[in-house]
N, C-alpha and C positions, 0 to 999 in steps of 0.2 A: 569860550565855554559852551557846552552843549545845553541849550535851554529848551526842554520839551514843553509843549503846550499841556497844561495840567487840566484834567477834567474833574479833579477833586482837589481838596485843599492841600497845600504844601505839607503840612504836618501829617496828614493821613497818607499821602503818597510816599513820604520818606520810609514809612514802615509798611507801605502798601496794605494797610488795614482796611477791612470792609467798612463802608460808611453809607448812610442813607442820604447824605448831602451830595447833591450834584450841581456843579457850577455851570456846566455846559451840556444842555440836552436840547436836541432839535425840537421844534414845535410838533412835528409828527410824532416824536417819542412821547411828549406830554399827552397828546391825543390818545396814543396807544395805551398809556398807563391808565388814563381815565376809562377807556373802553374795557380794560382788564379789571376794573374795580377800584382804580385810584392807586396812588403811590403806596398806600398801606394795605391794599387788598389785591389779591391775585398774585400768582407766583411770577418769578422772573420769566418762566417759559410762556406764561400767558401774555406778559408785557411784550416779549419778543414776537410772539405770534401775532398779536394785534398790530404791532408796527409793520411786520411783513405783509399783513393783509391790507394795508393802506393802498389805494389805487396807484399812487405815485411810485410804490415799491413793488409793483407786479413783476414777476419774472418774465423773460422773453419767451417766445415760442420755440426758439432754438435751444436744444439741449446742450448743456455744457458738461465737460468731464475734467476732473482734476488729475493731472499727470505729473511727470517729473518736473515740468516747469510750472506747476500749479495750474491755474486757469489762465488761458490766453484767448482773447477775442477782440473784436472791435469794441472800443471803449463804451459805445452807447448800448451794448448788450450786457454790461456788467454791474449796473447799480444795484439790482436786487441781490446779486451774488456777493457784492461787497458787504452789504448789510448782513447777509446770512453768514459770511465768513467771520465777521466780528462775533457772532453768536457761537459759531463752532469753536473759535479760539478760546472763548470763555469756558466752554465745556472741556476742551482739551487741557486747559490750565487746571480745572478742578480735578481731572483725572490724574495729572502729574503731581499735583499738590497732595492728593490723598495717598498716592503711592510713596512719595518721598517723606511725608510727615511734616513738610514745611512748604511755604508758598513757592510755586514755580511759575514764572511768567511764560507766556507764549507770544511769539511775534507774528505780525501780519505786515507784509511788504506789498505795496502797490507799485507794480512795475511790469513792463513787458520786455525788459532786457534789450535785446538787439532788434526787436520788431520795429516796424515803422511807427511814426509818431501817432497815427490814428488808432493804433491798437493799445490795449492795456491789459493788465493781468493782476492776479493776486497769488502770493506765495506765503505759506505758513511756515514759520520757524519753530521747530519743536523745542522742548525744554532743554535739550542738550546742546542747543545752538545749531543743530543740523536740520535737514529737511524733515517735513512732516512724516511720521511713521507710515510706512506703506499700508498698514492695516487700517489707517484712518482716511486714506484717499477715497475709499468708497463712501465713507460718511460724508465727506465734503461734497462729492458728486450727488449723493442722495439729497442732501439738504439744499443744494443749489437748485435742484430740479423739483423740489417738493411743491405741491399745489399752493397757491397763494394763501388759501385759508387753512392749510395743513401744516404750517411750520411749527406751531406749538406741539402738535402731536408728534411730528418728526423729531423734535428736540427731546421729548419725553421718551420716545422709542430708543433714541441713541443713548440717553442716560441710563435707561433700563438695561440695554445690552452691555454697556461698559461698566455698569455698577457705579454710576456717578451720583453723588448726593448733591442735590440742588443747593443746599446750604453751605457747601464747601467754598471757602474763599478762593478767588481767582483774579488774575491780572493779565492784561493784554498790552503788549508794547507795539506801537504802530509807527511806520515810516513810509515815505513815498519817494518816487523819483521826480524828474522835472517836467514830465508830460503835462500838457494843459488840463487833461482830464483827471490827473491824479489827486488833486486837492479835493474835488467833490467825492471821488470814490473813497478816499481816506476818511472823510467826514462820515460817510455811510458805514464804514467799518467801525468807526468809533461809536456811532449811535447803536449799532447792532450789539456791540460788546457791552455797552452800558445797559441796554435793555435786558441782556441776559445776566446782568448782575455783576459785571466785572469792573474792577478799577482799571483805568486806561491811562497810559502815558503815551502821548503823541510826540514823537521826536522830530517831526517835520521832515525836511529833506536829508536823506541819508543814502549811501550806497547800500545795496542789498547785503554785502558782507559786513558792513558796519552794524546793521541791525542784528545779524547772526552773532557777531561778537558781543553785542550788548546783552542779548538774551543769555548767551552762554556764560558770560562773566557774572551777570546778576544771579544766575541760578547756581553758582559755585561760591567759593569763599573769596572771590575777587571782585566784590561789588564796587569797590572803590575805582576799578578800571572799567566799569560797565557804562561807559560814556565815550564821547568823541575824544576828549582829552586823554583818557586812558588808552584808547585805540592807538593814537599817534605816539603816545609814550611807549607803548609796547613795541611799535615798529622801530623806534630809535634804539631802545634798549637791546632788542634782538640783533639789529644791524651791528651795533658796537661789539656784541658778543661774538658774532660770526667773524668779524675782522680780527678780533683778539689781538689788537696792536699792530696789525699789518699796515704798512704805510699807505696813505691816500695821496695819489698823484694830483696835485692842484691843477695841472694842465690837462687833465683828462677830459674836461668838457662836460656839458650838461646832457641829461637824458631829456629828449623832447617827446612829450606825451600828447598823442591824439586823443582828446577826451570825448569824441563822438557827439559833441554838442549836448552832452548829458551830465548827469550828477557827478560822475567821476571827475570831469573837468572842474566842476565847482569845488572839489575837495583837494585838488593839486596844490593850490597856494598854501593851505594849512599843512599839507604834507611836506611841502618844500621848507616851510618854517620849522617844522619838527625835525627835519633831516639836515638842518643848516650845519655846515662844517664837515658833513659826511659825503653828501652827493648833491649836485645841483640839478634842479628839476624845472622845466618850463612847459607850460600847458599851451596847446593849440586846439582849435576847434572847440571853443568855449560855448557855454549856454548863451543863446541869443545871437550867435554869429552864423547860424545856419540851422537847417532842419535836423532833428535828432536822427542819428544813424544813417543819414543820406549821404552817400559818397564818402563815408568815413567810418571809423570804428572797427573793432576786431572782426566782426562778421563780414563786412565789406572787404577788408584786407585779406582775410584768410580764405574765404570762399571764392572771391573774385580774383585773387592773386594780383591785386592792384594796390598801389600806394594810395593813401587817403588824400583828399584835397587839402590844400594848405601846406603841402610838403613839395620840395622842388629838387629835381635831380641834379641841378648844378649847385644851388646854394646850400643844400643839405648833404652833399657827398661826404662820406666818411663819418657822419654823425650817428649817434645811437638814437634810434627812433622806436617808439612803441605805440600800440593802439589798444584802448579799452573798448568795451561794449557799453551799451546804454545805461546799465546799472552797475558797471564796474566789477563784474565777476569773471570776465574773460580778459586775457592778455595775450597779445602776440608782439614780437619784436620784428623790426625790419631795418634796412639801411640801403643807401645808394652807394654802389662801388664804381669807381672810375673805370675799372676794367670789365666788370661783370654786370653792370646795370643794377636794377632794383632787386633786392634779395629779401626773402621772407624767412623768419625764424619762428615757426609755429609752436603749438603745444608739444609736439614730438621733440622739438629741439630743447624746449624748457625741461622736459623730462630727462633728456640726455645730460643736460647741464647739472640738474639736481642729482642724478645718479652718479655723475663724475665727482661732485663735491662729497657725497656721502661715502663713496668708495675711498676717497682720499682720507677722510677722517677715521674710517673704520679699519683701514688697511695697515700694513707694516709701518708706514710713515706717521700713523696716528695711534689709535688705541690698540691696534694689532689684534682685534677680535676676529674670530672665525665667522665668516658669512655662511650660514648653513643653507643647504639646498635640499629639496625633497628627495628622499631615498639615498642620501649620502651620509655615511656615518661621520660623526664629529669626535675627534680624539678627546677634546675637553669641552663638554657641553656647557660648563659654567662660563666659558669665554665666547660662546656662540650667540649670534644674533641673526634673526631672519630679516632680510632686506629684499623687497621685490618691487618691480616697476610694472604696474598694471596698464595694459593697453587694450584697445578694441581692434577689431579686424580692419578698421579704417586707418590705423597707424601705418606710416610709411615703412616698408620692409627694411630700408636702410637703417632706420633708427632702431628697429628691433635687433638687427644684426650687431649694431654697435654696442648696444647695452648687453646683449646676450653673449656675443663672441669676444668683444674687446674688454668690457668691464666684468665679464663672467658673472652676471647677475640673472636671476630668473625673471622671465617676462611672461607672466600668465595673461591670457586673454579673458575679457569679460564682455558681456552683452553690451551693445551700444546704449549709452545713457548714463548720466553722471551717478544716479543712485546705484547702478550696478558696479561701476568701477570703484566708487567710494567703498561700497560694502566689501569688495574683493580686497581692497588695499588694507582693510582692518584685520585681515588674516595674518599680516606680517608685524614684526616688532617695529619696523619702519617701512611704511608702504607709500610709494610714489604713484600718483596718477595725474596725467595731463592728457585730455583729449586733444586731437589736432586743432580743434577750434580755440584752444587756449584756456579752457576751464580745467582747473585742477589744483592740487595741493600736495603736501607731504604730511602724512599722519604718523605721529610718534605714539607708541603704546604707553600706557601708564607704567607697565613693567620696565620698559627700557629707560624711561625717564627717571624712575625711582632708582634704577641701577646706576645711572650716570650721576645723579645728585648725591648718592651715597658714597661715591668715590672721593677720596681726599686729595685735592690737587697739589697740596704742599708736599706730598710724598711721591709725586710723579716726576718723570723727566719732563722738561719744558714742552717738548713737542706733543707728548701724550696729554698733558694738562690742557694745552691749546686745543687739541682735537675734542676733548670732553667739553670744553666751553663752547666751541663752535657748534657742536650738535645741540647742546641745550639752547644756545642762541637761535639756531634755526627753528627749533620748536616754538620759540617765542615770536620770531619774526614772521613766520609763515602761518596763515590762519588755519587752525586745527579743526574748524567746523565746516568749512566750505571753501570752494575756489574764490580767491580774492585778488583782483587785478592789481590793486595798489600794493598789497603785501608781497605778492608774487614778483612784482617789478623790483621792489626793494631787495628781495632775496637774490634775484638775478644780478642786480647791481653789486651786492655785497660779494657774491661769488666771483664775478668778473674782476672786481677790485682785488680780492684775495689772490687770485691766480695771475693777476697782471695781464689779463686778456682783453683784446678788443673784440668787437662783434665779428670781425673777420676770423679771428682765432676760434671763436665759438662756432661759427659757420663751418669751419674746416674739420670739425669732428667727423663728419661723414657727408656724402653727397646724396641727396634725395633721389630715389628712383622716380622716373616720370610715371604719373598715374592719370587715370581717367575715370570719371563717374558719369553714369547715364541711367536712364530709367525707361521702362516700357509699361504700357497698360496691359492688364490681364483680366480675364473674366472673373476669376475668384482667387484673391491673394491667399486665402486660407489653405489652399492646396499646397503651398510652399511652407514647409516646416523645417527649421534649421536646428543644428545642435545648440548647446547652451551659449557658446560664444559667437554664434551666427557665422562661423567661417565655412560651414558645410551644410548642404541640403540633405536631410535625412528622409524626407517623405517621397521624393521622386528620384530613385536611383539612376534613371537614364539621364536626367539633367545633371546630376553631380558627376557622372561618368563623362559626359560631354565637356564639362568644365575642366575636369582633370586632364582630359586629352588635349584640350586647347592650351592649358598652362604648360604641359610637358614639352610643347614645341617651341616655347619662347624663353629666351635667356632671361634669368632673374624674374620669371613670370610668377604672378600670384593673382587670383581672382576669386570673387565670391558673389553670390546674390542673396538678397534678403527681402522679405515682403515689407511694404510700408505698414505702419501701424494705424494709418488713418484712411487710406484709399486703396482701391484695387490697382496697385502699382508694384512692380518689382524693381528694386534698386540694384544697380550693377557697379562693382568696383573692380578695376584691373590696374596692374602695374607691371612694368617690364624695364629692360635695360635702356630702351630708347622711347621717345615720344611716339614715333610711328608704330612701334611694336605694341605699346600700351593702348593706343587707339584701336589697332586691329584686334587685339585681344578682347577689349571691351565690346567691340561689335560682334565678334564671334560668340562671346558668352551671352550677349543680349539675344542673338539669333537662337541660341540653344534654349534660353528661357522662353522665347516666343514659341518655339516648337513644342517644348515639353511641359510648359506651365500654362498653356492656354492663352497665348497672346491674342489681343484683339486689334483691329485696325490694320494699317499697313505694316509690313515687316520693318524692323529697325534699319535705318539708313546707315551707310558707312560713316565713320567718324573722322574728322580732320580733313 
């Protein structure tokens, strides 16, 4: 059972009612309350401001910015930000509560995901279980960087701008990963939220997606599943629905999970217990067996194109292997082949597998619904459904061609970053997105789920009823709020079982084109402006013309450049039919960027 640390009484927390009784408050918070006029005098903003003004809670000289990944920095730079994000979450909860007319919790996750163990970070889970609303990212940045004595004024200014009533009830859900610094940072988040008047539930050690699940289910009519037991129950129920009676091969063997020495590894035993009789799971690279994310995990495997430590080319040949990242929101598969050596199945491959499954269920062998595409008339709109697979420019071109040309599905491009691909996926009835790094999910619209649930399976042919159940099951199995490595892995396992496929069969869907990424320094990255999906330069016509000319001379060539978001650097991507051609194309494009975009230092050296 999931046993959160309670900062208020059990009775109060069950209803999450406001209360003046606090059972855990840091000494610094008591001092702050006294400075603000005592527990009965001074507003919550005064209490929060006095706490933030304590010398021990001073902000660093380094400015911090909230982005797609929240805040990320060396852990010793984050204590003041952790305190203040507890306060921000309290205000965000008040805003969501007032808009909904009922209490809506907001989550704060302490994690730096795939970063090294010395780093840490803070990510806010919004009331819908997704990422913090983009319009609030600037509030988070402003509050983190407010003067030490100006936090109360900053909170009041935020409340005034957003129309937030300080007296509105609010609740903050808190969790952390296994980093040594996470416990202290989580305690500061908790104290900041309490100071700002929130009821707090501290769930201790969770994966990031588990916290998103908990917030999402608490804020809907599924409160009974807003816990770890409910999370694992959801995965089992969804898995069974996707199989829909398909046989399970007892000799199929286990899935071996590289847990990156992180929180995901800690959760595999409970997942294995929940999935007993359906799929066998074994964890490697557990917490305490090595350094978090070092030589293992999804980032190491996907970016480095290397197997993680703890896996052996001889002993593990033919086995299904996968890697999570440090907070278990990314997943990649891999395997050792006796003939081809080590093989990676990244997020592009997961997207292709998901699209294949969805095409099967929606097509003639399933529901026989028309998959509508933009600009094409549909004979019977009542049977039409929009299904799209969203990619970024970094997706391998072979995966794009397989989905577009073989599966006949639209493949729109979105700007790099999970918040952009997620938003684009919501434009479809069923939207698939998986970045190459393994972060992604499948989003089912309320409209298509209502349509599926309204169908009477007893009046359908067996194969049609099975397709309906499998689609509903997929919406349960795969996390609808955010990319989730554990649920994504169970979805992949269910689809492979359903189709009777090995990882080799999955790998054979298409052959990746060789690709190369490089970068070069420029005097001013802002001179390079790209189109919305970052596939073409629009500000420097001569640069784009040079890229087009280079690509035209290469078989299966594709290349683009984009400016870094944080430094004066241009990033280059190139792919071609052979590795030598990809390397040569990347060098030629880098030289074009050096010439036309103000490169600094020595010209780019040949690659390979």
